Kinemage of the C-alpha trace (Angstrom):
@kinemage 1
@onewidth
@group {chain A} dominant
@subgroup {mainchain}
@vectorlist {calphas} color= white
{ca met a 1} P 8.674 -5.928 38.487
{ca phe a 2} L 8.518 -9.753 38.565
{ca arg a 3} L 4.773 -9.595 39.124
{ca lys a 4} L 4.315 -7.407 36.014
{ca tyr a 5} L 6.187 -9.904 33.847
{ca leu a 6} L 4.240 -12.797 35.390
{ca tyr a 7} L 0.899 -11.138 34.598
{ca leu a 8} L 2.067 -10.337 31.074
{ca thr a 9} L 3.240 -13.926 30.449
{ca val a 10} L -0.009 -15.455 31.737
{ca phe a 11} L -2.063 -13.052 29.636
{ca ile a 12} L -0.132 -13.860 26.439
{ca leu a 13} L -0.409 -17.619 27.069
{ca met a 14} L -4.148 -17.333 27.634
{ca met a 15} L -4.517 -15.443 24.364
{ca val a 16} L -2.285 -17.701 22.289
{ca phe a 17} L -3.310 -21.039 23.846
{ca pro a 18} L -6.869 -20.471 25.127
{ca ala a 19} L -7.767 -24.177 25.055
{ca gly a 20} L -5.079 -24.938 27.607
{ca phe a 21} L -6.840 -22.734 30.131
{ca ala a 22} L -10.289 -24.181 29.555
{ca gly a 23} L -9.877 -27.882 30.147
{ca gln a 24} L -8.923 -28.502 26.475
{ca glu a 25} L -12.366 -27.302 25.413
{ca lys a 26} L -12.816 -25.611 22.060
{ca pro a 27} L -12.992 -21.812 22.406
{ca pro a 28} L -16.531 -20.521 22.002
{ca glu a 29} L -17.363 -19.344 18.500
{ca lys a 30} L -19.346 -16.446 19.909
{ca val a 31} L -16.117 -14.612 20.764
{ca asp a 32} L -13.082 -14.092 18.514
{ca trp a 33} L -9.641 -12.826 19.498
{ca his a 34} L -6.691 -11.412 17.584
{ca ala a 35} L -3.169 -10.319 18.495
{ca tyr a 36} L -0.072 -9.070 16.727
{ca thr a 37} L 3.194 -7.344 17.462
{ca gln a 38} L 5.539 -4.983 15.648
{ca leu a 39} L 9.210 -5.159 16.673
{ca arg a 40} L 11.458 -2.312 15.539
{ca phe a 41} L 14.994 -1.154 15.157
{ca ser a 42} L 15.332 2.581 14.457
{ca thr a 43} L 18.241 4.952 13.892
{ca asn a 44} L 18.972 8.491 12.752
{ca leu a 45} L 22.183 7.209 11.077
{ca lys a 46} L 24.224 9.451 13.399
{ca asn a 47} L 24.099 8.792 17.116
{ca asn a 48} L 20.761 7.165 17.891
{ca tyr a 49} L 20.145 3.385 17.691
{ca asn a 50} L 17.194 1.765 19.402
{ca phe a 51} L 15.195 -1.490 19.579
{ca ser a 52} L 11.556 -1.253 20.672
{ca val a 53} L 8.183 -2.958 20.802
{ca arg a 54} L 6.155 -0.540 18.705
{ca arg a 55} L 2.926 -2.410 19.375
{ca leu a 56} L 1.758 -5.572 21.094
{ca lys a 57} L -1.975 -5.382 20.566
{ca phe a 58} L -4.773 -7.709 21.713
{ca trp a 59} L -8.474 -7.457 21.025
{ca leu a 60} L -11.584 -9.498 21.697
{ca his a 61} L -14.805 -9.032 19.780
{ca ser a 62} L -18.090 -10.791 19.332
{ca gly a 63} L -18.187 -13.544 16.742
{ca pro a 64} L -20.915 -14.207 14.166
{ca asp a 65} L -22.820 -16.450 16.586
{ca phe a 66} L -22.864 -13.972 19.473
{ca ser a 67} L -26.084 -12.163 18.600
{ca lys a 68} L -28.124 -11.081 15.585
{ca his a 69} L -28.151 -7.433 16.661
{ca trp a 70} L -25.605 -6.957 19.457
{ca ser a 71} L -21.796 -6.927 19.299
{ca phe a 72} L -18.835 -5.746 21.394
{ca lys a 73} L -15.109 -5.092 21.284
{ca ala a 74} L -12.371 -4.732 23.917
{ca gln a 75} L -8.799 -3.837 22.948
{ca ala a 76} L -5.569 -3.341 24.897
{ca ile a 77} L -2.045 -2.458 23.811
{ca phe a 78} L 1.508 -2.639 25.166
{ca met a 79} L 4.297 -0.402 23.825
{ca ser a 80} L 7.875 0.212 24.913
{ca ile a 81} L 7.087 3.906 25.182
{ca ser a 82} L 4.341 3.156 27.736
{ca lys a 83} L 6.931 1.883 30.246
{ca glu a 84} L 5.796 -1.745 30.647
{ca lys a 85} L 2.126 -0.905 31.165
{ca phe a 86} L -0.875 -2.261 29.317
{ca phe a 87} L -3.262 0.414 28.118
{ca leu a 88} L -6.989 -0.081 27.534
{ca gln a 89} L -7.893 1.468 24.196
{ca asp a 90} L -11.373 0.371 23.123
{ca ile a 91} L -14.302 -0.917 25.124
{ca tyr a 92} L -17.678 -0.521 23.486
{ca gly a 93} L -20.947 -2.165 22.544
{ca gln a 94} L -22.935 -1.909 19.346
{ca tyr a 95} L -26.523 -2.508 18.297
{ca arg a 96} L -27.173 -3.228 14.596
{ca trp a 97} L -30.345 -3.190 12.524
{ca lys a 98} L -30.782 -3.259 8.746
{ca asn a 99} L -27.970 -1.036 7.392
{ca ser a 100} L -27.529 1.022 10.582
{ca ser a 101} L -25.887 0.679 13.978
{ca ile a 102} L -25.427 2.560 17.251
{ca cys a 103} L -22.015 2.338 18.928
{ca phe a 104} L -21.572 3.393 22.574
{ca gly a 105} L -18.594 3.341 24.921
{ca gln a 106} L -14.917 4.258 24.484
{ca phe a 107} L -13.681 4.283 20.887
{ca ile a 108} L -12.252 6.495 18.123
{ca pro a 109} L -14.763 8.940 16.631
{ca gln a 110} L -15.122 8.271 12.896
{ca tyr a 111} L -12.961 10.984 11.340
{ca ser a 112} L -10.266 10.884 8.617
{ca leu a 113} L -9.410 8.159 6.100
{ca gln a 114} L -5.956 7.031 7.224
{ca arg a 115} L -6.894 6.894 10.919
{ca phe a 116} L -9.310 4.054 10.152
{ca gln a 117} L -6.862 2.031 8.104
{ca pro a 118} L -5.579 -0.592 10.603
{ca asp a 119} L -1.990 -0.274 11.841
{ca phe a 120} L -1.053 -3.697 10.481
{ca leu a 121} L -2.376 -2.872 6.981
{ca leu a 122} L -0.717 0.522 6.580
{ca pro a 123} L 2.000 0.444 3.906
{ca asn a 124} L 4.059 3.010 5.870
{ca met a 125} L 5.322 2.798 9.465
{ca glu a 126} L 3.293 5.627 10.988
{ca arg a 127} L 0.276 7.689 10.100
{ca ala a 128} L 0.829 11.219 8.824
{ca arg a 129} L 1.516 13.864 11.475
{ca ala a 130} L -1.609 15.830 10.563
{ca val a 131} L -3.708 12.690 11.094
{ca asn a 132} L -2.106 11.921 14.464
{ca leu a 133} L -2.468 15.500 15.705
{ca leu a 134} L -5.618 16.880 14.080
{ca ile a 135} L -8.188 14.131 14.482
{ca pro a 136} L -10.634 15.174 17.252
{ca asp a 137} L -8.728 13.480 20.095
{ca gly a 138} L -5.308 13.105 18.503
{ca thr a 139} L -3.438 14.743 21.384
{ca leu a 140} L -6.010 13.759 24.013
{ca gly a 141} L -5.661 9.981 23.891
{ca val a 142} L -7.076 9.386 20.363
{ca arg a 143} L -10.289 7.918 21.771
{ca asp a 144} L -13.289 9.468 23.502
{ca ile a 145} L -16.387 8.297 25.366
{ca gly a 146} L -19.753 8.781 23.738
{ca val a 147} L -22.271 7.455 21.240
{ca gln a 148} L -22.170 7.285 17.427
{ca tyr a 149} L -24.713 6.446 14.738
{ca asn a 150} L -23.384 4.581 11.678
{ca leu a 151} L -25.095 4.119 8.311
{ca phe a 152} L -23.906 1.907 5.423
{ca ala a 153} L -26.124 2.254 2.355
{ca met a 154} L -26.089 1.539 -1.394
{ca glu a 155} L -24.438 -1.874 -0.932
{ca lys a 156} L -21.991 -0.312 1.556
{ca lys a 157} L -20.683 2.171 -0.995
{ca leu a 158} L -21.997 5.078 1.081
{ca gln a 159} L -20.967 5.559 4.701
{ca phe a 160} L -22.362 8.193 7.078
{ca asn a 161} L -21.480 8.654 10.764
{ca ile a 162} L -22.492 11.194 13.380
{ca gly a 163} L -21.399 11.102 17.032
{ca leu a 164} L -21.663 12.928 20.354
{ca phe a 165} L -18.755 12.680 22.822
{ca asn a 166} L -17.402 14.116 26.071
{ca gly a 167} L -14.890 16.114 24.046
{ca tyr a 168} L -11.808 15.855 26.279
{ca gly a 169} L -10.383 12.462 25.274
{ca ile a 170} L -9.436 9.676 27.686
{ca lys a 171} L -6.308 10.941 29.424
{ca asp a 172} L -8.449 12.164 32.311
{ca tyr a 173} L -12.067 11.891 33.469
{ca arg a 174} L -14.143 14.901 34.497
{ca phe a 175} L -17.146 14.608 36.767
{ca asn a 176} L -18.223 18.150 35.875
{ca asn a 177} L -17.791 18.420 32.126
{ca ala a 178} L -18.846 21.770 30.640
{ca gly a 179} L -18.055 21.071 26.969
{ca met a 180} L -19.208 18.511 24.415
{ca met a 181} L -18.069 17.431 20.953
{ca ile a 182} L -20.003 16.460 17.829
{ca thr a 183} L -18.427 14.709 14.826
{ca gln a 184} L -19.725 13.852 11.375
{ca asn a 185} L -18.186 11.728 8.634
{ca phe a 186} L -19.196 10.892 5.065
{ca ser a 187} L -17.574 8.758 2.353
{ca tyr a 188} L -18.571 7.264 -0.976
{ca leu a 189} L -16.969 4.424 -2.951
{ca ile a 190} L -17.061 4.242 -6.772
{ca pro a 191} L -16.092 0.862 -8.313
{ca ile a 192} L -14.059 1.191 -11.547
{ca lys a 193} L -13.592 -2.237 -13.244
{ca asn a 194} L -10.595 -3.732 -11.338
{ca ala a 195} L -10.099 -0.572 -9.275
{ca ser a 196} L -12.036 1.815 -7.057
{ca leu a 197} L -12.194 5.478 -6.106
{ca lys a 198} L -13.227 6.565 -2.629
{ca phe a 199} L -13.644 10.135 -1.408
{ca gly a 200} L -15.039 11.703 1.730
{ca phe a 201} L -14.968 14.417 4.353
{ca ser a 202} L -15.244 14.791 8.118
{ca leu a 203} L -16.414 17.650 10.356
{ca met a 204} L -16.012 18.311 14.078
{ca tyr a 205} L -17.195 20.994 16.486
{ca arg a 206} L -16.215 21.112 20.151
{ca lys a 207} L -16.986 23.532 22.929
{ca ala a 208} L -13.529 23.103 24.397
{ca gln a 209} L -12.924 23.519 28.109
{ca asn a 210} L -9.349 23.781 29.399
{ca leu a 211} L -7.764 21.375 26.893
{ca tyr a 212} L -4.026 20.780 26.579
{ca leu a 213} L -3.350 20.477 22.839
{ca pro a 214} L 0.416 20.118 22.317
{ca phe a 215} L 1.718 20.679 18.762
{ca val a 216} L -1.702 22.094 17.804
{ca phe a 217} L -2.203 25.030 20.154
{ca ser a 218} L 0.494 26.811 22.130
{ca asp a 219} L 2.204 24.290 24.438
{ca thr a 220} L 2.236 26.811 27.271
{ca leu a 221} L -1.556 27.308 27.320
{ca asn a 222} L -4.696 25.254 27.818
{ca phe a 223} L -7.378 26.066 25.269
{ca thr a 224} L -10.954 27.085 26.084
{ca gly a 225} L -13.239 28.152 23.273
{ca asn a 226} L -14.608 27.042 19.908
{ca asp a 227} L -12.710 24.202 18.218
{ca phe a 228} L -13.798 23.533 14.631
{ca arg a 229} L -12.019 20.989 12.433
{ca phe a 230} L -12.543 19.508 8.989
{ca asn a 231} L -10.950 16.885 6.765
{ca ile a 232} L -11.209 15.954 3.079
{ca asn a 233} L -9.739 12.753 1.672
{ca gly a 234} L -9.599 10.439 -1.309
{ca ile a 235} L -8.001 7.174 -2.402
{ca phe a 236} L -7.655 5.407 -5.733
{ca ser a 237} L -6.997 1.658 -5.360
{ca ser a 238} L -6.047 -0.961 -7.930
{ca lys a 239} L -4.225 -4.299 -7.999
{ca ile a 240} L -0.952 -2.667 -9.000
{ca phe a 241} L -0.895 0.639 -7.142
{ca asp a 242} L -2.777 2.921 -4.718
{ca val a 243} L -2.695 6.687 -4.371
{ca gln a 244} L -4.271 8.433 -1.413
{ca ala a 245} L -4.265 11.983 -0.091
{ca glu a 246} L -5.810 13.808 2.824
{ca tyr a 247} L -6.063 17.371 4.106
{ca leu a 248} L -6.901 18.241 7.740
{ca gln a 249} L -7.361 21.608 9.446
{ca ala a 250} L -8.145 22.770 12.990
{ca asn a 251} L -9.426 26.273 13.790
{ca leu a 252} L -9.213 27.263 17.454
{ca asp a 253} L -10.678 30.762 17.831
{ca gly a 254} L -8.397 32.117 15.119
{ca ala a 255} L -5.369 29.884 15.675
{ca val a 256} L -4.934 27.469 12.769
{ca ala a 257} L -3.095 24.147 12.462
{ca lys a 258} L -3.242 22.233 9.195
{ca gly a 259} L -1.556 19.527 7.230
{ca tyr a 260} L -1.773 17.051 4.399
{ca tyr a 261} L -0.079 13.973 3.021
{ca val a 262} L 0.138 12.076 -0.254
{ca ile a 263} L 1.147 8.423 -0.318
{ca ser a 264} L 1.571 6.087 -3.273
{ca thr a 265} L 2.002 2.309 -3.026
{ca ile a 266} L 3.320 0.077 -5.817
{ca arg a 267} L 2.785 -3.713 -5.749
{ca phe a 268} L 5.402 -5.448 -7.870
{ca asn a 269} L 3.858 -8.810 -6.928
{ca glu a 270} L 2.127 -10.413 -3.932
{ca lys a 271} L 5.248 -10.264 -1.761
{ca asn a 272} L 7.097 -7.091 -2.802
{ca his a 273} L 5.579 -3.649 -2.213
{ca ala a 274} L 7.157 -0.172 -2.234
{ca tyr a 275} L 5.730 3.178 -1.156
{ca phe a 276} L 6.510 6.883 -1.202
{ca met a 277} L 5.018 9.538 1.066
{ca tyr a 278} L 5.054 13.318 1.382
{ca asp a 279} L 3.993 14.511 4.850
{ca his a 280} L 3.470 18.223 5.588
{ca tyr a 281} L 2.130 19.741 8.825
{ca thr a 282} L 2.143 23.368 10.030
{ca asn a 283} L 1.019 25.345 13.046
{ca ala a 284} L 1.812 28.797 14.375
{ca tyr a 285} L 3.908 27.685 17.355
{ca asp a 286} L 6.461 25.054 16.305
{ca ser a 287} L 8.646 26.089 13.360
{ca glu a 288} L 10.706 22.869 13.390
{ca arg a 289} L 7.618 20.680 13.104
{ca asn a 290} L 6.486 22.737 10.102
{ca asn a 291} L 9.152 21.183 7.861
{ca pro a 292} L 7.865 18.434 5.524
{ca trp a 293} L 9.021 14.814 5.598
{ca tyr a 294} L 9.964 12.814 2.499
{ca val a 295} L 9.502 9.091 3.126
{ca ala a 296} L 10.230 5.947 1.107
{ca gly a 297} L 9.803 2.334 2.148
{ca tyr a 298} L 9.667 -1.326 1.149
{ca asn a 299} L 7.560 -4.208 2.496
{ca tyr a 300} L 8.265 -7.908 2.036
{ca leu a 301} L 5.218 -10.064 2.829
{ca phe a 302} L 6.276 -13.565 3.894
{ca lys a 303} L 2.646 -14.540 4.550
{ca ser a 304} L 0.441 -11.642 3.540
{ca thr a 305} L 0.570 -9.024 6.324
{ca asp a 306} L 0.523 -11.751 9.005
{ca ile a 307} L 4.316 -12.023 8.703
{ca met a 308} L 5.927 -8.973 7.151
{ca leu a 309} L 9.334 -7.273 7.132
{ca ser a 310} L 9.508 -3.535 6.390
{ca leu a 311} L 12.270 -1.019 5.806
{ca glu a 312} L 11.561 2.722 5.780
{ca thr a 313} L 13.671 5.864 5.599
{ca gly a 314} L 12.566 9.481 5.844
{ca phe a 315} L 14.232 12.877 5.560
{ca thr a 316} L 13.366 16.366 6.786
{ca lys a 317} L 15.311 19.598 6.746
{ca ser a 318} L 16.068 21.551 9.928
{ca gly a 319} L 17.735 24.840 9.081
{ca gln a 320} L 20.504 23.904 6.663
{ca glu a 321} L 20.812 20.335 7.923
{ca trp a 322} L 18.982 17.236 6.749
{ca asn a 323} L 17.777 14.815 9.433
{ca asn a 324} L 17.045 11.147 8.838
{ca arg a 325} L 14.913 8.466 10.474
{ca thr a 326} L 15.390 4.876 9.298
{ca val a 327} L 13.330 1.976 10.670
{ca leu a 328} L 13.436 -1.793 10.224
{ca gln a 329} L 10.266 -3.498 11.450
{ca phe a 330} L 9.074 -7.105 11.784
{ca gln a 331} L 5.335 -7.751 12.099
{ca ile a 332} L 3.737 -11.056 13.112
{ca phe a 333} L 0.214 -12.149 14.060
{ca phe a 334} L -0.447 -14.723 16.783
{ca his a 335} L -3.822 -15.991 15.579
């Protein structure tokens, strides 16, 4: 146990004070690093009270002087729920030319709008349940190993992605993989004076082989067969408020899981933001999870999102009883 804490302390010090571990030399500009943490207190207002480290995330990526065409990223995370273990999330390389790039390694397949809004920029505490569960690898480790082509055209207003992946996530590795997964994503941004409108869709097909898909497929079975999923999304953004919505659906040889959310954010000024969210997810196997959540929250930005305090409360109905989840969170960056 002592050794784990020693390794963790040394790692944090190297990230926060890199010059002290390099003979007082200036860190190379070819590589950039970032780190932040989210510390939480949560309660159901009845009999559950808990402090936790929601995230302690570190990532390294190539800086602007690394290469004209090549880049890389490596990211790790620590969470209380992971029982004092660091977890490698992303490790990939990328080759860029003109308005295109090829990404290869372990990363999240481009799919869904909210999934690619960074954790530290989300107005609400957690992504919608449908996003967490119905993205291609939502219940399989979120990420996958493969290759993806990315196109940004029309002054980056148009985005197109298509990828080929193992199709079984990153919770295990199979030497004899019999199924593959293909994903495709498209989005388009329309500027509107001091606002913008963005809409898009995502598609996924997987020849699934013995996949455990909790909360999507029956928890007592592993799924083998055709897994087809799609997503449509849109967001209107302005200086005063944002409104975004998303619908996701998974079809597994006749079994269907689907969900959607709507979230609205109001900016009273630079420091005070409020948001409201409706989160609905359904499948054929978990009646309790099928109940919608009604969520409201408030963010106070001490220094943009680098130092931010958030309060959120949400309600859902189970039978005739209303259940609550209230969270107070402090977010701080180390860079």
